[in-house]
Structures are given as structure tokens and as C-alpha cells.
KEKE-752757 format. One record per residue (C-alpha): residue number from 1; x, y, z negated. Coordinates in nm, 2 decimals, always signed. Last residue first. Example, Ala and Ser with C-alpha at 12.3 -4.5 7.8 and 13.67 -1.06 7.14 Angstrom:
<lozas>
<loza 2 <+1.37 -0.11 -0.71>>
<loza 1 <+1.23 -0.45 -0.78>>
</lozas>
This chain:
<lozas>
<loza 238 <+4.04 -0.74 -3.45>>
<loza 237 <+4.00 -0.91 -3.12>>
<loza 236 <+3.63 -0.96 -3.16>>
<loza 235 <+3.58 -0.59 -3.25>>
<loza 234 <+3.78 -0.48 -2.95>>
<loza 233 <+3.56 -0.70 -2.72>>
<loza 232 <+3.25 -0.55 -2.88>>
<loza 231 <+3.37 -0.20 -2.81>>
<loza 230 <+3.45 -0.28 -2.45>>
<loza 229 <+3.10 -0.43 -2.40>>
<loza 228 <+2.94 -0.13 -2.56>>
<loza 227 <+3.13 +0.10 -2.33>>
<loza 226 <+3.03 -0.11 -2.03>>
<loza 225 <+2.67 -0.09 -2.14>>
<loza 224 <+2.69 +0.29 -2.17>>
<loza 223 <+2.85 +0.32 -1.83>>
<loza 222 <+2.59 +0.10 -1.66>>
<loza 221 <+2.31 +0.29 -1.83>>
<loza 220 <+2.44 +0.62 -1.69>>
<loza 219 <+2.50 +0.47 -1.34>>
<loza 218 <+2.14 +0.33 -1.34>>
<loza 217 <+2.00 +0.66 -1.45>>
<loza 216 <+2.19 +0.84 -1.18>>
<loza 215 <+2.06 +0.60 -0.91>>
<loza 214 <+1.70 +0.63 -1.04>>
<loza 213 <+1.71 +1.01 -1.03>>
<loza 212 <+1.85 +1.00 -0.67>>
<loza 211 <+1.59 +0.75 -0.55>>
<loza 210 <+1.31 +0.94 -0.72>>
<loza 209 <+1.42 +1.26 -0.54>>
<loza 208 <+1.43 +1.07 -0.21>>
<loza 207 <+1.08 +0.93 -0.28>>
<loza 206 <+0.93 +1.27 -0.35>>
<loza 205 <+1.09 +1.41 -0.03>>
<loza 204 <+0.96 +1.12 +0.18>>
<loza 203 <+0.59 +1.15 +0.07>>
<loza 202 <+0.43 +0.81 +0.11>>
<loza 201 <+0.06 +0.82 +0.19>>
<loza 200 <+0.13 +0.64 +0.52>>
<loza 199 <-0.03 +0.80 +0.83>>
<loza 198 <-0.40 +0.82 +0.91>>
<loza 197 <-0.50 +0.87 +1.28>>
<loza 196 <-0.77 +1.10 +1.41>>
<loza 195 <-0.98 +1.11 +1.73>>
<loza 194 <-1.29 +0.98 +1.55>>
<loza 193 <-1.36 +1.03 +1.18>>
<loza 192 <-1.54 +0.75 +0.98>>
<loza 191 <-1.72 +0.80 +0.65>>
<loza 190 <-1.73 +0.50 +0.41>>
<loza 189 <-2.07 +0.42 +0.26>>
<loza 188 <-2.11 +0.42 -0.12>>
<loza 187 <-2.27 +0.09 -0.21>>
<loza 186 <-1.93 -0.04 -0.34>>
<loza 185 <-1.80 -0.39 -0.29>>
<loza 184 <-1.68 -0.58 -0.60>>
<loza 183 <-1.34 -0.73 -0.60>>
<loza 182 <-1.29 -0.97 -0.90>>
<loza 181 <-1.15 -1.27 -0.71>>
<loza 180 <-0.95 -1.04 -0.49>>
<loza 179 <-1.04 -0.91 -0.14>>
<loza 178 <-0.76 -0.90 +0.11>>
<loza 177 <-0.51 -0.62 +0.18>>
<loza 176 <-0.31 -0.46 +0.46>>
<loza 175 <-0.03 -0.23 +0.54>>
<loza 174 <+0.30 -0.39 +0.43>>
<loza 173 <+0.21 -0.75 +0.40>>
<loza 172 <-0.12 -0.86 +0.24>>
<loza 171 <-0.17 -0.68 -0.09>>
<loza 170 <-0.46 -0.83 -0.31>>
<loza 169 <-0.75 -0.59 -0.39>>
<loza 168 <-0.86 -0.56 -0.75>>
<loza 167 <-0.68 -0.23 -0.78>>
<loza 166 <-0.93 -0.09 -0.53>>
<loza 165 <-1.20 -0.08 -0.79>>
<loza 164 <-1.56 -0.02 -0.70>>
<loza 163 <-1.49 -0.10 -0.33>>
<loza 162 <-1.53 +0.06 +0.01>>
<loza 161 <-1.62 -0.10 +0.34>>
<loza 160 <-1.60 +0.01 +0.71>>
<loza 159 <-1.80 -0.21 +0.95>>
<loza 158 <-1.79 -0.06 +1.29>>
<loza 157 <-2.13 -0.04 +1.46>>
<loza 156 <-2.23 -0.17 +1.81>>
<loza 155 <-2.28 -0.07 +2.17>>
<loza 154 <-2.52 +0.23 +2.16>>
<loza 153 <-2.57 +0.38 +2.51>>
<loza 152 <-2.50 +0.75 +2.56>>
<loza 151 <-2.22 +0.69 +2.81>>
<loza 150 <-2.05 +0.47 +2.56>>
<loza 149 <-2.15 +0.43 +2.19>>
<loza 148 <-2.00 +0.30 +1.87>>
<loza 147 <-2.18 +0.36 +1.54>>
<loza 146 <-1.93 +0.38 +1.26>>
<loza 145 <-2.14 +0.60 +1.02>>
<loza 144 <-1.93 +0.90 +1.12>>
<loza 143 <-2.00 +0.84 +1.49>>
<loza 142 <-1.77 +0.68 +1.74>>
<loza 141 <-1.80 +0.80 +2.10>>
<loza 140 <-1.66 +0.64 +2.41>>
<loza 139 <-1.68 +0.83 +2.74>>
<loza 138 <-1.32 +0.96 +2.70>>
<loza 137 <-1.20 +0.60 +2.69>>
<loza 136 <-1.33 +0.54 +3.05>>
<loza 135 <-1.57 +0.25 +3.09>>
<loza 134 <-1.41 -0.02 +3.32>>
<loza 133 <-1.29 -0.23 +3.02>>
<loza 132 <-1.66 -0.28 +2.93>>
<loza 131 <-1.68 -0.23 +2.55>>
<loza 130 <-1.73 -0.52 +2.32>>
<loza 129 <-1.79 -0.49 +1.94>>
<loza 128 <-1.80 -0.83 +1.78>>
<loza 127 <-2.07 -0.92 +1.53>>
<loza 126 <-2.37 -0.73 +1.41>>
<loza 125 <-2.21 -0.51 +1.14>>
<loza 124 <-1.89 -0.51 +1.34>>
<loza 123 <-1.56 -0.66 +1.23>>
<loza 122 <-1.25 -0.53 +1.42>>
<loza 121 <-1.09 -0.79 +1.63>>
<loza 120 <-0.73 -0.90 +1.55>>
<loza 119 <-0.50 -0.84 +1.85>>
<loza 118 <-0.20 -0.73 +1.64>>
<loza 117 <-0.24 -0.36 +1.74>>
<loza 116 <-0.61 -0.37 +1.64>>
<loza 115 <-0.90 -0.51 +1.84>>
<loza 114 <-1.22 -0.38 +2.01>>
<loza 113 <-1.34 -0.65 +2.25>>
<loza 112 <-1.31 -0.57 +2.62>>
<loza 111 <-1.29 -0.95 +2.69>>
<loza 110 <-0.98 -0.97 +2.91>>
<loza 109 <-0.77 -0.66 +2.84>>
<loza 108 <-0.88 -0.65 +2.48>>
<loza 107 <-0.97 -0.29 +2.40>>
<loza 106 <-0.76 -0.10 +2.16>>
<loza 105 <-0.80 +0.05 +1.81>>
<loza 104 <-0.58 +0.25 +1.57>>
<loza 103 <-0.77 +0.25 +1.25>>
<loza 102 <-0.50 +0.17 +1.00>>
<loza 101 <-0.66 +0.20 +0.66>>
<loza 100 <-0.65 -0.18 +0.62>>
<loza 99 <-0.86 -0.48 +0.51>>
<loza 98 <-0.81 -0.82 +0.66>>
<loza 97 <-1.08 -1.09 +0.65>>
<loza 96 <-0.95 -1.44 +0.69>>
<loza 95 <-1.13 -1.72 +0.88>>
<loza 94 <-0.94 -1.66 +1.20>>
<loza 93 <-0.79 -1.31 +1.16>>
<loza 92 <-1.09 -1.08 +1.14>>
<loza 91 <-1.06 -0.71 +1.08>>
<loza 90 <-1.22 -0.48 +0.82>>
<loza 89 <-1.16 -0.11 +0.81>>
<loza 88 <-1.11 +0.03 +0.46>>
<loza 87 <-1.27 +0.28 +0.22>>
<loza 86 <-1.21 +0.59 +0.02>>
<loza 85 <-1.20 +0.95 +0.14>>
<loza 84 <-1.24 +1.02 +0.52>>
<loza 83 <-1.16 +0.70 +0.71>>
<loza 82 <-0.97 +0.72 +1.03>>
<loza 81 <-1.04 +0.64 +1.40>>
<loza 80 <-0.82 +0.63 +1.71>>
<loza 79 <-1.02 +0.48 +2.00>>
<loza 78 <-1.12 +0.82 +2.13>>
<loza 77 <-0.76 +0.95 +2.16>>
<loza 76 <-0.73 +1.32 +2.09>>
<loza 75 <-0.45 +1.23 +1.85>>
<loza 74 <-0.52 +1.46 +1.55>>
<loza 73 <-0.32 +1.37 +1.24>>
<loza 72 <-0.45 +1.27 +0.90>>
<loza 71 <-0.21 +1.26 +0.60>>
<loza 70 <-0.25 +0.96 +0.37>>
<loza 69 <-0.53 +0.88 +0.14>>
<loza 68 <-0.47 +0.80 -0.23>>
<loza 67 <-0.46 +0.43 -0.30>>
<loza 66 <-0.13 +0.42 -0.49>>
<loza 65 <-0.05 +0.06 -0.55>>
<loza 64 <+0.08 -0.10 -0.87>>
<loza 63 <+0.37 -0.33 -0.94>>
<loza 62 <+0.35 -0.51 -1.27>>
<loza 61 <+0.52 -0.54 -1.61>>
<loza 60 <+0.85 -0.41 -1.49>>
<loza 59 <+1.06 -0.46 -1.81>>
<loza 58 <+1.23 -0.23 -2.06>>
<loza 57 <+1.48 -0.34 -2.33>>
<loza 56 <+1.47 -0.60 -2.60>>
<loza 55 <+1.46 -0.35 -2.88>>
<loza 54 <+1.44 -0.48 -3.24>>
<loza 53 <+1.25 -0.17 -3.37>>
<loza 52 <+0.94 -0.38 -3.43>>
<loza 51 <+1.07 -0.49 -3.77>>
<loza 50 <+0.97 -0.82 -3.91>>
<loza 49 <+1.13 -1.00 -3.62>>
<loza 48 <+0.95 -1.27 -3.42>>
<loza 47 <+0.77 -1.01 -3.20>>
<loza 46 <+1.10 -0.90 -3.04>>
<loza 45 <+1.03 -0.58 -2.87>>
<loza 44 <+0.97 -0.50 -2.50>>
<loza 43 <+0.93 -0.15 -2.35>>
<loza 42 <+0.68 -0.14 -2.06>>
<loza 41 <+0.72 -0.04 -1.69>>
<loza 40 <+0.45 -0.01 -1.43>>
<loza 39 <+0.63 +0.00 -1.10>>
<loza 38 <+0.52 +0.20 -0.79>>
<loza 37 <+0.38 +0.11 -0.45>>
<loza 36 <+0.28 +0.37 -0.18>>
<loza 35 <+0.00 +0.25 +0.06>>
<loza 34 <+0.08 +0.17 +0.42>>
<loza 33 <-0.21 +0.23 +0.66>>
<loza 32 <+0.01 +0.36 +0.94>>
<loza 31 <+0.38 +0.26 +0.89>>
<loza 30 <+0.58 +0.58 +0.93>>
<loza 29 <+0.70 +0.60 +0.56>>
<loza 28 <+0.73 +0.22 +0.56>>
<loza 27 <+1.11 +0.20 +0.50>>
<loza 26 <+1.09 +0.49 +0.25>>
<loza 25 <+0.82 +0.30 +0.04>>
<loza 24 <+1.03 -0.02 +0.05>>
<loza 23 <+1.34 +0.17 -0.06>>
<loza 22 <+1.15 +0.31 -0.35>>
<loza 21 <+1.02 -0.03 -0.45>>
<loza 20 <+1.37 -0.18 -0.43>>
<loza 19 <+1.51 +0.10 -0.64>>
<loza 18 <+1.24 +0.03 -0.91>>
<loza 17 <+1.36 -0.33 -0.92>>
<loza 16 <+1.72 -0.22 -0.97>>
<loza 15 <+1.61 +0.02 -1.24>>
<loza 14 <+1.44 -0.27 -1.42>>
<loza 13 <+1.75 -0.49 -1.39>>
<loza 12 <+1.97 -0.20 -1.52>>
<loza 11 <+1.73 -0.15 -1.82>>
<loza 10 <+1.73 -0.52 -1.90>>
<loza 9 <+2.11 -0.53 -1.90>>
<loza 8 <+2.13 -0.22 -2.12>>
<loza 7 <+1.88 -0.37 -2.37>>
<loza 6 <+2.07 -0.70 -2.38>>
<loza 5 <+2.40 -0.51 -2.44>>
<loza 4 <+2.24 -0.29 -2.71>>
<loza 3 <+2.11 -0.60 -2.89>>
<loza 2 <+2.46 -0.74 -2.90>>
<loza 1 <+2.57 -0.41 -3.06>>
</lozas>
């Protein structure tokens, strides 16, 4: 009976953590570049007992990221770019490289350098990519290999990178990542698409269904745990 109380408490804690992740996904459903997160749950057993049936309840072992691409939308804006398939855009924040799928670019008002919404410059293969602020956006072209040109003149090349295993990346905030200690860059080039913008890969309907199921499971476990607690109290009194 005591074991049942511990298992129930562990289950409620796990479900509460899952609910937080679902809420996080729903909160960032409109955050460009956001990747859906989900829990990896394992059942725990007491290793010090001769029988492995001594259940300690479930536990969130780790939080994993769903790296499937999000939905692409047409924007007809030349400085909006997206990646077809796997890969990330690389931005520079001081000495730190930031990886993201958010390819909404702007020109710095002073320098003309291509930057993201936070003002971080996108990394080019040969340094910064600078476009004269007086050049109309409609005259700017970005090829599938990242080559940036204006009025027919090549200006630079966007560095888009892909990796052998995206799971080795370290999350940074809601929409970005950094390279982990075991991150290995892939030789497969990333394909860039101009005039498109990638949304989050979160599917609201799926998350809402998961939220309802999770809430009902929490209520069921809570009732069962309360019943066990009441039974144990009656047993102690008797």
C-alpha cells in the first residue's frame, strides 16, 4: 500500500512535468523556429530488492526535441528565407554561434549588414553579408546554396549548416540551439528557399488533445492515490 502511494505521487509529478511541456509548446506555437519538446518517461524499480516488481513509479528521464520541419508560408519578402529539409541558419552573438530555423532577415539601418530580429548578424561563408541600404529589397536574390546577390552582383553567401545528429545540439531559449560537445557537422548541404518563412512545428490540435488526456490521467491517479491514503488511514486506526 505504501508502495502504491509512492508510485501515485511519482506518476502525478511526471504528469505535471508533461503538462508544463505541453503548455510550453502551445505558448510557442507562433514562435518561428521553435521545435516541439516532449518527455521521455521510464518506469523505475527498486534495484535493492530481489524482485523487480517493486514499483517506484514513472520518471521523466529526459526532455527530447522534435526536429521535424515546421510549415512553410509564402511571404513574398526577399529577405525571408527558409531551409528545405534539415539544417540551421547560423548567427553570431559576440563569441557565441546561435543556430536556428528562423530565417527572417533584416538590414541593419546603419551598416546594411544582414541580421535577425535580435540584431545578430547572420554568418556568411566569407564574413559578414552587407547590402547597401539604398538597394530595393525586390532587387535582392538568394539562391538555394545561400548565394546572395543584388542587381546581378554577388554579395556573399549565407552559411547554413546541417548535422549528423540534431539530438547532440543544446537548446538555447525557445527557438535556438548551440553545438554540443559531440555535435558533428554533416557534409550534406542545406537547401535555402527565398520568399518563405518557417513556422513552429507544433500542431495545436495535437497538443490540445495531449493536454486533455494528460489532465484526465492526472485526475485518475489523484483519485486512486487518495483512495489508497484513506485506506491506509483506516488500517492504522484499526
